[in-house]
MARFIZA-685253 format. One record per atom (N, C-alpha, C): residue in one letter; residue number from 1; x, y negated, z negated. Coordinates in pm, whole numbers, plus 32768, in hexadecimal, padded with zeros to 4 digits. Last residue first. Layout:
<resn=A&resi=NUM&px=X&py=Y&pz=Z> .
...
***
This chain:
<resn=H&resi=73&px=80CD&py=8827&pz=8266> .
<resn=H&resi=73&px=805C&py=8869&pz=8223> .
<resn=H&resi=73&px=807B&py=88F9&pz=8207> .
<resn=F&resi=72&px=8197&py=87C2&pz=82FF> .
<resn=F&resi=72&px=819F&py=87AB&pz=826F> .
<resn=F&resi=72&px=812F&py=87F2&pz=8222> .
<resn=Q&resi=71&px=815A&py=87E8&pz=8407> .
<resn=Q&resi=71&px=81BF&py=8840&pz=83CC> .
<resn=Q&resi=71&px=81C9&py=882F&pz=8335> .
<resn=P&resi=70&px=80AA&py=871A&pz=8457> .
<resn=P&resi=70&px=8073&py=879B&pz=842E> .
<resn=P&resi=70&px=80DB&py=87FA&pz=83F0> .
<resn=V&resi=69&px=80A1&py=85D0&pz=83F8> .
<resn=V&resi=69&px=80FE&py=8637&pz=8428> .
<resn=V&resi=69&px=80CE&py=86C1&pz=83FA> .
<resn=I&resi=68&px=7FD7&py=8537&pz=8378> .
<resn=I&resi=68&px=7FE2&py=853A&pz=840A> .
<resn=I&resi=68&px=8035&py=85B0&pz=843B> .
<resn=L&resi=67&px=7FF1&py=854E&pz=8264> .
<resn=L&resi=67&px=7F72&py=8573&pz=82A2> .
<resn=L&resi=67&px=7F7E&py=8583&pz=8339> .
<resn=Y&resi=66&px=80F7&py=84EF&pz=8243> .
<resn=Y&resi=66&px=80D7&py=8579&pz=821C> .
<resn=Y&resi=66&px=8055&py=85A7&pz=825E> .
<resn=I&resi=65&px=80D1&py=83E7&pz=828C> .
<resn=I&resi=65&px=8126&py=843C&pz=82DF> .
<resn=I&resi=65&px=810B&py=84CF&pz=82C1> .
<resn=G&resi=64&px=8030&py=8399&pz=81B3> .
<resn=G&resi=64&px=7FFD&py=8392&pz=823B> .
<resn=G&resi=64&px=804E&py=83E8&pz=829A> .
<resn=Y&resi=63&px=80E6&py=83BC&pz=80E1> .
<resn=Y&resi=63&px=806D&py=840D&pz=80E5> .
<resn=Y&resi=63&px=802F&py=840C&pz=8171> .
<resn=A&resi=62&px=81A1&py=82F5&pz=8123> .
<resn=A&resi=62&px=81CA&py=8382&pz=8122> .
<resn=A&resi=62&px=8151&py=83DF&pz=8127> .
<resn=V&resi=61&px=8100&py=8211&pz=8102> .
<resn=V&resi=61&px=8138&py=8231&pz=8185> .
<resn=V&resi=61&px=8161&py=82C3&pz=818C> .
<resn=V&resi=60&px=80CE&py=8224&pz=7FEF> .
<resn=V&resi=60&px=805E&py=8226&pz=804D> .
<resn=V&resi=60&px=808F&py=824A&pz=80D9> .
<resn=A&resi=59&px=81D2&py=820D&pz=7F8C> .
<resn=A&resi=59&px=8185&py=8287&pz=7F72> .
<resn=A&resi=59&px=810F&py=8293&pz=7FD3> .
<resn=A&resi=58&px=8212&py=8109&pz=7FD8> .
<resn=A&resi=58&px=825E&py=8178&pz=8012> .
<resn=A&resi=58&px=8214&py=81FD&pz=7FFD> .
<resn=C&resi=57&px=8161&py=807E&pz=7F32> .
<resn=C&resi=57&px=8154&py=8075&pz=7FC3> .
<resn=C&resi=57&px=819D&py=80E8&pz=8007> .
<resn=A&resi=56&px=81CE&py=80C5&pz=7E39> .
<resn=A&resi=56&px=8144&py=80EA&pz=7E59> .
<resn=A&resi=56&px=812D&py=80E5&pz=7EF0> .
<resn=L&resi=55&px=82C8&py=804E&pz=7E4E> .
<resn=L&resi=55&px=82BF&py=80E0&pz=7E41> .
<resn=L&resi=55&px=8232&py=8111&pz=7E62> .
<resn=F&resi=54&px=8279&py=7F43&pz=7E52> .
<resn=F&resi=54&px=82B8&py=7F7B&pz=7EC9> .
<resn=F&resi=54&px=82BA&py=8014&pz=7EC5> .
<resn=C&resi=53&px=8210&py=7F2E&pz=7D4C> .
<resn=C&resi=53&px=81BC&py=7F14&pz=7DC2> .
<resn=C&resi=53&px=81F7&py=7F52&pz=7E3F> .
<resn=L&resi=52&px=82F1&py=7F67&pz=7CAD> .
<resn=L&resi=52&px=8279&py=7FBB&pz=7CA5> .
<resn=L&resi=52&px=8220&py=7FA9&pz=7D1F> .
<resn=T&resi=51&px=839C&py=7E93&pz=7CFC> .
<resn=T&resi=51&px=83C4&py=7F1F&pz=7D0D> .
<resn=T&resi=51&px=834B&py=7F7A&pz=7D0B> .
<resn=A&resi=50&px=830A&py=7DB0&pz=7CAF> .
<resn=A&resi=50&px=832C&py=7DC6&pz=7D3C> .
<resn=A&resi=50&px=834F&py=7E58&pz=7D55> .
<resn=Q&resi=49&px=8304&py=7DD4&pz=7B98> .
<resn=Q&resi=49&px=8287&py=7DCB&pz=7BE5> .
<resn=Q&resi=49&px=82A2&py=7DEA&pz=7C78> .
<resn=T&resi=48&px=8415&py=7DC6&pz=7B62> .
<resn=T&resi=48&px=83CA&py=7E3F&pz=7B41> .
<resn=T&resi=48&px=8348&py=7E44&pz=7B91> .
<resn=L&resi=47&px=8448&py=7CC0&pz=7BB0> .
<resn=L&resi=47&px=848B&py=7D2E&pz=7BF5> .
<resn=L&resi=47&px=8444&py=7DB3&pz=7BDB> .
<resn=G&resi=46&px=83A6&py=7C39&pz=7AF6> .
<resn=G&resi=46&px=838C&py=7C2C&pz=7B85> .
<resn=G&resi=46&px=83CD&py=7C9C&pz=7BD5> .
<resn=L&resi=45&px=8426&py=7C7A&pz=7A09> .
<resn=L&resi=45&px=839C&py=7CA3&pz=7A1D> .
<resn=L&resi=45&px=8377&py=7C9E&pz=7AB2> .
<resn=A&resi=44&px=8519&py=7BF9&pz=7A36> .
<resn=A&resi=44&px=8517&py=7C8B&pz=7A27> .
<resn=A&resi=44&px=848A&py=7CC1&pz=7A3B> .
<resn=H&resi=43&px=84BB&py=7AF0&pz=7A3B> .
<resn=H&resi=43&px=84FD&py=7B28&pz=7AB2> .
<resn=H&resi=43&px=84FD&py=7BC1&pz=7AAC> .
<resn=R&resi=42&px=845B&py=7AD2&pz=793A> .
<resn=R&resi=42&px=83FC&py=7ACA&pz=79A9> .
<resn=R&resi=42&px=8438&py=7B04&pz=7A28> .
<resn=A&resi=41&px=8550&py=7AEB&pz=78B4> .
<resn=A&resi=41&px=84E2&py=7B49&pz=7897> .
<resn=A&resi=41&px=847D&py=7B49&pz=7909> .
<resn=R&resi=40&px=85E9&py=7A15&pz=7914> .
<resn=R&resi=40&px=8614&py=7A9F&pz=792E> .
<resn=R&resi=40&px=85A3&py=7B03&pz=7918> .
<resn=N&resi=39&px=8594&py=78FB&pz=79BD> .
<resn=N&resi=39&px=8570&py=7947&pz=7945> .
<resn=N&resi=39&px=858D&py=79DA&pz=7960> .
<resn=D&resi=38&px=85ED&py=78AD&pz=7AB6> .
<resn=D&resi=38&px=8615&py=785F&pz=7A41> .
<resn=D&resi=38&px=85F6&py=78A6&pz=79BE> .
<resn=E&resi=37&px=859F&py=7925&pz=7B9F> .
<resn=E&resi=37&px=8606&py=7969&pz=7B50> .
<resn=E&resi=37&px=8631&py=791B&pz=7AD4> .
<resn=P&resi=36&px=8443&py=793E&pz=7BF9> .
<resn=P&resi=36&px=84BF&py=78F1&pz=7BE3> .
<resn=P&resi=36&px=851F&py=7939&pz=7B86> .
<resn=R&resi=35&px=83C7&py=7A3C&pz=7CD4> .
<resn=R&resi=35&px=83C8&py=79FD&pz=7C4F> .
<resn=R&resi=35&px=844B&py=79B1&pz=7C3B> .
<resn=A&resi=34&px=83BF&py=7AC9&pz=7DBA> .
<resn=A&resi=34&px=83C8&py=7A38&pz=7DC6> .
<resn=A&resi=34&px=83C8&py=79F2&pz=7D3E> .
<resn=L&resi=33&px=8392&py=7BD2&pz=7D84> .
<resn=L&resi=33&px=841B&py=7BAA&pz=7DA8> .
<resn=L&resi=33&px=842C&py=7B13&pz=7DAB> .
<resn=G&resi=32&px=827F&py=7BC7&pz=7D57> .
<resn=G&resi=32&px=82D8&py=7BEC&pz=7CEA> .
<resn=G&resi=32&px=8368&py=7BC6&pz=7D06> .
<resn=L&resi=31&px=8227&py=7B90&pz=7E59> .
<resn=L&resi=31&px=8214&py=7B2B&pz=7DF1> .
<resn=L&resi=31&px=826F&py=7B48&pz=7D79> .
<resn=V&resi=30&px=825F&py=7C85&pz=7ECC> .
<resn=V&resi=30&px=82AA&py=7C0F&pz=7EFA> .
<resn=V&resi=30&px=829D&py=7B9F&pz=7E94> .
<resn=G&resi=29&px=819F&py=7D1B&pz=7E40> .
<resn=G&resi=29&px=822D&py=7D3A&pz=7E34> .
<resn=G&resi=29&px=8284&py=7CC5&pz=7E5F> .
<resn=L&resi=28&px=80B5&py=7CA7&pz=7E9C> .
<resn=L&resi=28&px=80D6&py=7C9A&pz=7E0E> .
<resn=L&resi=28&px=8168&py=7CBC&pz=7DF3> .
<resn=A&resi=27&px=80C7&py=7CFB&pz=7FA5> .
<resn=A&resi=27&px=80CF&py=7C6B&pz=7F88> .
<resn=A&resi=27&px=80EE&py=7C54&pz=7EF4> .
<resn=F&resi=26&px=809D&py=7E0E&pz=7F80> .
<resn=F&resi=26&px=811D&py=7DDF&pz=7FB4> .
<resn=F&resi=26&px=8131&py=7D4A&pz=7F97> .
<resn=V&resi=25&px=7F94&py=7E05&pz=7F26> .
<resn=V&resi=25&px=7FFC&py=7E39&pz=7ECD> .
<resn=V&resi=25&px=8086&py=7E0D&pz=7EFC> .
<resn=V&resi=24&px=7F19&py=7D9D&pz=800E> .
<resn=V&resi=24&px=7F12&py=7D53&pz=7F8F> .
<resn=V&resi=24&px=7F7F&py=7D82&pz=7F2F> .
<resn=V&resi=23&px=7F4E&py=7E68&pz=80C7> .
<resn=V&resi=23&px=7F81&py=7DE1&pz=80DF> .
<resn=V&resi=23&px=7F80&py=7D8F&pz=805D> .
<resn=V&resi=22&px=7EC3&py=7F3C&pz=8053> .
<resn=V&resi=22&px=7F55&py=7F45&pz=8061> .
<resn=V&resi=22&px=7F90&py=7EBA&pz=8077> .
<resn=A&resi=21&px=7DB9&py=7ED9&pz=8063> .
<resn=A&resi=21&px=7DF5&py=7EF9&pz=7FE1> .
<resn=A&resi=21&px=7E8D&py=7EFE&pz=7FEB> .
<resn=V&resi=20&px=7D93&py=7EC4&pz=8177> .
<resn=V&resi=20&px=7D8E&py=7E4B&pz=8124> .
<resn=V&resi=20&px=7DD1&py=7E65&pz=809D> .
<resn=T&resi=19&px=7DA4&py=7FD5&pz=81B8> .
<resn=T&resi=19&px=7E01&py=7F74&pz=81F1> .
<resn=T&resi=19&px=7E06&py=7EF5&pz=819D> .
<resn=A&resi=18&px=7CCB&py=8040&pz=812F> .
<resn=A&resi=18&px=7D53&py=806B&pz=810C> .
<resn=A&resi=18&px=7DBB&py=8009&pz=8140> .
<resn=G&resi=17&px=7BF7&py=7FBB&pz=81B5> .
<resn=G&resi=17&px=7C0C&py=7FAC&pz=8125> .
<resn=G&resi=17&px=7C98&py=7FD2&pz=80FA> .
<resn=V&resi=16&px=7C15&py=8019&pz=82BC> .
<resn=V&resi=16&px=7C22&py=7F8A&pz=82A0> .
<resn=V&resi=16&px=7C3D&py=7F73&pz=820C> .
<resn=S&resi=15&px=7BEB&py=812E&pz=828C> .
<resn=S&resi=15&px=7C67&py=80FE&pz=82C8> .
<resn=S&resi=15&px=7C7D&py=8069&pz=82AC> .
<resn=V&resi=14&px=7AE8&py=8132&pz=8227> .
<resn=V&resi=14&px=7B57&py=815F&pz=81D1> .
<resn=V&resi=14&px=7BDC&py=812E&pz=8209> .
<resn=A&resi=13&px=7A5D&py=80D2&pz=8309> .
<resn=A&resi=13&px=7A58&py=808A&pz=828B> .
<resn=A&resi=13&px=7ACC&py=80B1&pz=822F> .
<resn=A&resi=12&px=7A95&py=8199&pz=83CA> .
<resn=A&resi=12&px=7ABE&py=810E&pz=83E1> .
<resn=A&resi=12&px=7AC1&py=80BF&pz=835E> .
<resn=V&resi=11&px=7A1F&py=8278&pz=8350> .
<resn=V&resi=11&px=7AAF&py=8278&pz=836C> .
<resn=V&resi=11&px=7AE1&py=81E9&pz=8380> .
<resn=Q&resi=10&px=7913&py=8222&pz=834D> .
<resn=Q&resi=10&px=7959&py=823F&pz=82D0> .
<resn=Q&resi=10&px=79F0&py=823D&pz=82E3> .
<resn=G&resi=9&px=78DD&py=820D&pz=8460> .
<resn=G&resi=9&px=78D7&py=8197&pz=840A> .
<resn=G&resi=9&px=7920&py=81AA&pz=8386> .
<resn=L&resi=8&px=78F5&py=831B&pz=84A7> .
<resn=L&resi=8&px=7950&py=82B8&pz=84E2> .
<resn=L&resi=8&px=7952&py=8238&pz=848F> .
<resn=A&resi=7&px=7820&py=8386&pz=8417> .
<resn=A&resi=7&px=78A9&py=83AF&pz=83F6> .
<resn=A&resi=7&px=790E&py=834C&pz=842D> .
<resn=N&resi=6&px=774E&py=8305&pz=849F> .
<resn=N&resi=6&px=775F&py=82F3&pz=8410> .
<resn=N&resi=6&px=77EE&py=8316&pz=83E5> .
<resn=W&resi=5&px=775F&py=8363&pz=85A2> .
<resn=W&resi=5&px=777E&py=82D6&pz=8588> .
<resn=W&resi=5&px=7792&py=82BA&pz=84F4> .
<resn=D&resi=4&px=77BF&py=8463&pz=863C> .
<resn=D&resi=4&px=778F&py=844F&pz=85B4> .
<resn=D&resi=4&px=77B8&py=83C2&pz=858A> .
<resn=L&resi=3&px=775B&py=8493&pz=8786> .
<resn=L&resi=3&px=77B9&py=8452&pz=872B> .
<resn=L&resi=3&px=7777&py=8441&pz=86A3> .
<resn=H&resi=2&px=773B&py=8584&pz=887C> .
<resn=H&resi=2&px=76FF&py=854A&pz=8805> .
<resn=H&resi=2&px=776C&py=850F&pz=87AD> .
<resn=M&resi=1&px=7707&py=85A9&pz=89D1> .
<resn=M&resi=1&px=7767&py=859B&pz=8967> .
<resn=M&resi=1&px=7724&py=8550&pz=88F3> .
***
């Protein structure tokens, strides 16, 4: 049996990179929700930031499901 170690390393690196990226984007969304409500403009900016970050995370999850489920192809 022959294993392509280079391909396995590439898959592992991309998986770790994508995971870290999604976690960072999700953390930025949580940070957007944690903005103080004393300033309405900053609160609106925080909600916008959180919405965009959470939508990006949902898009990544939806794309992963699309890749896994063969009926979607």
